[in-house]
N, C-alpha and C positions, 0 to 999 in steps of 0.2 A: 566958616573959615574962608579967607580971601584967596583968590586964585594964586597970587605970588607965593603965599605960604604953603598952599597945597603943592605947588610945583617944587618948592624948596624941600618939602618933606619927601616927595616922590624921588627927587634927585638924591637925597640923603640915603634913602633905602637902596636905590639902585647902586649908589656909590659903595654902600656897605657890602653889597653882593659882589661887586667887582673886587673890593678889598679882600673879601674871603677867597676869591679865586686866586689873586696874587699871592696870598699867604700860603695857599696849597702848593703853589709852584716853588716859592722860596723856602718853605719849611714844611715839606710833605708829611712829616711825622706829627704834625699838630702842635700841641702845647698851647702856649699863650698867643702864638702867631695869628690864629684866626680872629681873635678878639681885637688884637692890635690892627690887623689888616682892615677889619670892618670899620673901626673908628677912623683910621686914616683915610679910607675910601669915602666915608661920609663927609669928613672935613674937606677933602678935595672937591667933592660934589658941590658943597656950599660955596667954596672959593672960586671954582671954575665951572659954573653950571652949563656953560655952552659947549663943553667937550662932547664930541660925537658919541662917546661910549655911553653917556647917560640917556641917550635916545633909544637904547636897545635893552630894555629890562629883561626880555626873555633870555637873551644871550648872557646877561649878568647872572640870572638865576641858574642857568646851566653851568656857568663857571663856578658859582658858589657850591652847587651840588657836586661837581667834579672835585672841588677842593676837599669836601668832607669825605669823599670816597678814596682819596689818594692814599691814606694810611693802610687801607685794606686791599685795594686793587690798583697798584701803581701802573700796571699794564692791564687794560688799555687806557685807563683814565687819563694818564699824562698826555696821551696823544689826542685826546679831546680838548684838554685844557689849553694846550699850546695854541691851536688856531683860534680858540675863543679869546684868549688874552691878546693875541696879535690883532684880532679884529677890533678889540677895544682901542688899540692904538691907531689902527688904520682900517676902517670898514671897507671890505673888498668889493661888495656888490652894490651897485647903484647906477644912476644914469651915466652913460659914457660921456666923459668930458675930455676933449683933446687938450692936454697940457703942453708945456714946452717940449719940443721934440729934438732940439739940437743937442749933440753930444760934444763935449770939449775935445778938441783935436788931441789925439794920443791917449785918450782916457782908457780905451780898451787895451792898448799895448801896455800902458802903465799898470793896469789891473793885473794882467797876466804876469808881467815882470815881478811885481811885488809879491804875488802869490807864489810864484816859482821860488823866489828868494826865501820866503818864510818856510815853504815846504822843504826846501833843501836844508836850510840851516837847522830847523828843528829835527828833521830825521837824521841829519849828520851828527848833531850834538848827541842825540840818543845813542848813535853808534859809537861816537868817541867816548861816551861815558860807560862803555862796555855793557850796553843794555840790548844790543841787537843779538840775533841768534842764528840758528841753523839755516833758516830760510835764506837769509842774506849770504851765508857762507856757501850754500850749494849753488846759488845763482852766480856768485862771484867766481867760484871755481869753474863752472861750465862756460862762462863767458871768457875766462882766461884761457881755458883749454882750446876753445875755438879760435881765439885771437892768435895763438901761437902754434897753430897747426896740429894740435893733439886731438885724438878722438874724445868727444864730449861724454866720457864715462864718468859719472858723478860718484866719487868715492864717499861723499857724505851720506848719500842714500844707497850706495852700492848698487847702482844701476845706470844704464845709459839714460841720458836726459830725455830721449823720446820714448822711453819705456814708462815714464811717469806722466808727462804732458807733452803735447805737440806744440812746443813753444818755438816755432820757426823764427819768430821775431828776434830771438837771441842772435841769429846769424847776421842780422842787420846792425845790432848794437855792439857786438863783440869787437869789431875793429877799433872802437874807441879805447879799448884796453891797451892798444899800442901807444896811445897818448898818456894814459894814466891807468896802470893796472892796480885797481883797488875797488873796494866796495863803494867808495864815494862816487865813482863814475856812474854806477847804477842808480844811486840815490839822486844824482843830478839829472840823469835821463828821466827818471820817474817824476821828479818835480816839474821838469819842463813839459813833459807830455801831459801830465794831469792838469797843469795850469793852462796849457794850450786849449783845453776844451771850452774856454770862454769865447774863443773866436767862432767856432761853429755854432755854439748856442746863441751868440749874438746875431749871427747871420740868419739862423733859423727863426729866431724871435722876430727879427726885423721883417722877414718875409711873411710870417704868419699873422703878425699883429700890426705891421706897417708903421711902427714908431720907434726911432732909435733910442730915445731916453729910457722908456720902459725896457727895451731890449738889453741895454747895458746893465740896468739894475737886476734884471732876471739872470743875467750871466753870473752875477755875484753870488746868487743863491748856491750855485755849484761850489764856489770857493768856501762858503760858510757851512757846507753840508757836513754833518757829523760823520756820515759814512765815508766821505772822501777823506776826512782827517784820519779816521782809523786806518784806512788803507795806506795812506802816506806814512803814517807813524808805526806801521808794522813792517819792519825790514824792507823788503822789495818783493814784488810779485808782478808777473805779467798781466794779472787780472786788473791791476790799476791802470796799466797802459790800455788794455782792451776796453775798459769802461770809458776812458777818455776818447779813444778812437771810435767807439760806437757813436759818440756825439758827432764826430766828423762824418761818419757814415750817414747819419740822419740828415746832416746838412747837405751832403752830396746828393742824396736821394731827392731832396726837396728843391735844392737851389742850383745844382750843377748838372753836367752832362754825363754820358755813359762812361767816359774815361775816369772821371773823378769817382763815380760810383764803384767801378770795378776796383780801382786802387785802394780806396778807403775800406771797402768791404774785405778785400784780401788782407790788408794790414790788420784789421780788427780780428779776423778769423785766424791769423797767424799767431796771435797772442796765446791762444789755448784752444783745445778742442771743444770747450763748452760755449764758445762764442758764435759759431754758425747758427744755432737756434735763435740767439738774440737778433742776429742780422735778418734772418728769415722772418721772424715775428714782427720786427720793426717795419720791414717792407710791406708785409701783409696788412698790418693795421693802418699804415699810411694810405694804402690803396683802398681799404675798406671805407675810410673816411674821405676818399676822393681827393687826397692831397697830392698823390703822384699817379702817373698812368699805370694801368694794369699790366701793360707789356713790360714795363720796367720791373714791376713787382715779380712777375713770373720769372724773369731772367735772374734776378737777385736771389729769389727763393730757391730756384734750381741750383744755382751756383753754391749757395750755402749748404744745400742737401748733399751735393757731390763732395764738398770739402769735409763735411761732417762724417760721411760714410768712409771716405778715404782715411781720415784721421783715426777713427775708431776701429775700423775693420781691416785696414791695411798697415798703416804706419806703426801704431802701438804694438800689434801682434808681432811685427818683425823684430821688436826688441824685448818683448815680454810675452812669452807663449801663452800665459793666462789671459792676456788681453788687458783692457783698461781696468784699473783697480779702483776707480772712483765711481760715483753715482750708484751706490748700492742701496737697495730698498728691501731689506730683509723682512720688514713687516708686511710687505705686499707680495713677495715672492723672490725666488732665487734667480730665475731666468727672465729675459724680456717678455716671453710669452706668459709666464706665470704672473708677472707684475701687471701686464695689461689685463689679463683675465681677472685678477684680484681687484683691480681698480674698477672694472665694469660691474663686477658682482657686488662689491661693497663700497659704493660711492661715499657713504657716510663715514666709513673708516678713512678714506682718502681725505675727506674734508677735515676730520678730526686731527689728522697728522699735521695739518697746517698750523694748528693753534693749541696743541696739547702741552706746550711748555711755555713758561713766561718769556724765555729767550726767543722762542719762535714768534710770539705775538709782538715782541719788541722789534725784531728784525722785519716783520711783515709790515708794521705800521710806520716805522721811522722814516723810510724814504718818502712815503706819502705825506706824513706830517710835515716834513721839511719844506714841502711845496704847498702847504696849506690845504691839502686835499682838493686842489683846484682841478685836478684831472677828472674828478667826479662830474664836473660840468660837461665833460665829454666821456660818458661811461665806457665807451669802447676802448679808451686809452688804458684801462685796467688790464686789457689783454696783453699789453707790453710787459706786464710783470710775470706772465706765465712761465717763461724760461727760468726766472730766478726762483719762483715758488717750487717748480718741479725739481730744480737742481738742489735746493737747500732744505725746504721745509718738509718735503716728503721723505727725505733721507732720515735714517735713524742715527746718524753720526753727529754727536753734540757740537763738535768744533765748527760745524758749518752754520750753526744757528745764529750766532751773534758775534759781531766784531770782526777785527782784522780787515781783510780786503773783500770779504764775501758779499757785502752789501753795495759795493760800488756800481756794478752793472744795473742793479735795481734803482739806484739813484739816477743814473743816466736815463733809464726808462721813465722814471717819475718826472724828470725835467722835460722830456718830450711830451709826456702827458699833461704837464702844467701848461705848455704852450698850446696844445690842442684844446684844453679847457678854456684858456684865455681867448683863443680864436672863437670858440662857440659863444662865450659871454659877449665879445665884441659884436658878433653878428646879431645878437638879440638886444644890444644896447644896454648891457648890464655890467660892463667892465669899468669899474670906477677908477678915477685917477689915482686913488690910494692903493690900488691893488699891488703894485710892485713893493711898496713899503710893507704891506701886509705879509707878503711872501718872505721878504727879507727878515721880518720880525719872527716869523715861524722858524726859519732856519737858525737864527741867532738864539732864540729861546731854547730850542731843542739841544743846541750845543753847549749852552752855558748852565742850564738849570735841570739836567736830567735827574730823576729820582733813583738812579742806579749808578754804579761805577763802571768805568770802561774795563775791558779785559786787561788793560795795563795797570789798573788799580787807581785811576784818577776819578775824582767826583765830577769832572766835566771833560769836554773834548781834550784828547791827548795833545792836540796841537796848541792848546791854550795854556799848557803847563810848561814852565821853563825847565824844571828838573824832574825827570821821570822817577816814580817810585822805584826803589831797589837799585837805582843807578849807583855805581861804585862811588865811594868817597874820593875826593881829589887825591889823597895820598895813595889809595889803592889803584886809581887810574894811572898814576905815575909809575907805580911798580909793575903793573901789567904791561904798560908800554915798554918798560925796560925788558921785561921777559920776552915780549914779541921781538924787540930789537936784537936780543941775544940769540934767538932762534935764527934770525936773518931771513934772506929772501931766496936761498938756494931752492930752485924749483923741483929738484929731485930728492930733497930731504923728506923722509916719510914722517909726518907729524900727526899726533893726536892732541886734541885740546878740549878743555871744558867748554860748555855750551856757549857762553858769552865771549869766549876767546876765539872761537872758530872763525868768525868772519874776518878777523884781523890776520889770519894766517892762511887764508884759502887760496892764494895765488900760487898753486903748486900742483903737481900731478897727483899727489897722495895726501889727503887731509881727511881725518876721520874723527868722529866723536869719541868720548872717553870710553864708551862701551867696547870699542875695538882697539883700545890703546896697546895691548900686547903685540899688535901687528906693526906698530910704529917704531921709529928710531928715537923720536923725541916726544915727550909728553909734557904738555904745558898745563899747569894747575893754578887755581886761585883758592886758597884755603878759606872756607866760609863764603865763597862766591856762589853764583847761581848753579843749580844742579839739574835743571830741566833736561830730559823729561822725567827723571826720577828725583826723589828727595834725598836727604842726607844719608840714609842707610844705603840707598843704591849707589851713591857716590863713593861711600867707604868700601862697599863690596867691589866696585870697579877698581879702586886704588889697590885693594888687597890682591886682585887678580894680576895687576901690573907688578907689584912687589914680589908676588909668589914666583915669578919667572926667574928672579935673581939676576936679571940681566941689566937692570937700570941703576944708575947712581944719581945723586943730586948734583947737577952740573951748574945750577944757577939758583940764587935765592935773593929776593929783595922783599923784606918784611914777609908778607903772606903770599907772594907770588913765587912759584917754584917751577923749575924746569928739570925734568928727569931725562937723562940721555943713556942710550944703550951703549954698553961697553965697559971695559975695566977702568979702574981708577978710584980715587978716594972721594967721598962725599964732601962738598963744601959745607961749611957750618951754616945751619939754618934752624934757629931756635923755634920758630913757629911750626916748622915741619916736624921737628923732633917732639914738640908738645902734642901735635895732632896724632903722631904715631903712638905716643904713649897712651893717649886717650883711647885710641882704637884697640890697643892691646889690653888695656885694663877693662874696657867694657865693649867687647866686640859687637854686641847686639844693640847697643844704644844708638839713637839717632844722632 
């Protein structure tokens, strides 16, 4: 057999393997997709034999093997397949070649502005479709209370805001409610702060790798991150701000002076009591790798320790005598001493708690897969993940394992790890010019082709979906808006509302969920609407509790949107409400 024929056959085989890998990503449940993928991969290899992917048969074989395992073990197989297929497009390791370094003027600002616009519009559209919930309501209320001089006692949670989390950053944001008192203000702040992380990431990348063009591309990885999208698309939370500000802290530690370090560190730690450990570990790892001076590290670590102790041991107990209600580790012990003793006596148990659920494996690997596992080139960078692992994966509380805003700090840590790994590869002359494209491909593949749904019910990143699942139909949106308008903006009116209506009515002294509706003067309902945290039987039980008082009448009705008001008077006609009551009376135990 002649050499060209042998080469063509070899390329065809390698192409078939890559095709199998692609099929596993696009159609993880198998079927005819693997055969079709193998055929198309072979055809491509024959048509374009010079592609870099066909020079790496071992990687192609691993991709094919991962594809075959996807139906059985999507986690962690998916997180191996993503970097393999990204490497097929842009091989990340090779001789360092200096490519074009100039960055178009305004490119970084344009990137941040475009991202902020998308983040805001998508999160606001979700809210306007009555898909947001209690988290947005409670933050909206406490910012409104602060802005207008009230005590920030959150009636949604029935506790002072500092009894739950030490979110001192709220006092900096609340004055904006003087300009616009509504949930949209928080969503806009969140979008701007999260998008702003491209600036410190660019500056940090430029300092560590010395080239503006790759630095710009790497800053885009943050904007493509699945974890960032989930944070932005879940109501509002100060953890999203803290994750972005952690990037600013990293930039200040490496690139700026003491004043910037103190300001960014304090802002990050003001977001929530769980951020001081992130700041301390960030400084310690950067010092361990000799990126920043030890004196600066000691100062920042001590500052973080003081803030953490004050938050947990002083501030929270002032407002909640039981102390901090988060970070519980029942599987390891009830008290800090028992937890530490249990961890030391049973290290295998501690390790198993990190990976004993598919959701934990997913959350553990996704931030690292987004950056192509390049942090492994500098193994010490994995230490940056320790606060997130301790906070989330050792806990026995399922809500912390996957989705929402919980993974955003880990994404920031992974981005810093990416830059440290790139720095190491550049030093040994193995950071190829294709490395930025490789990382961008990893982030894009993880967001577009996951083999699982998001907590919001989407088959891909929530940010990439125009209409969220279970969003109200346009006609129901209109009637719910009419119900909200009927209630009005009287800040002293005591209002109870169904879960997805809460954020639209939260700028007042007293706003509570449906479970506390008998304490309210007005109750706002959407028949057939979302009933979180209970299901339809719980919703009907809560409605019966309201009606059993005999104090409420139907004051407003627009199709399936109903407002009950305390006081005498005749009910307005409401066919949908009457039909719902008839069903509840005929079958009181039915869902």
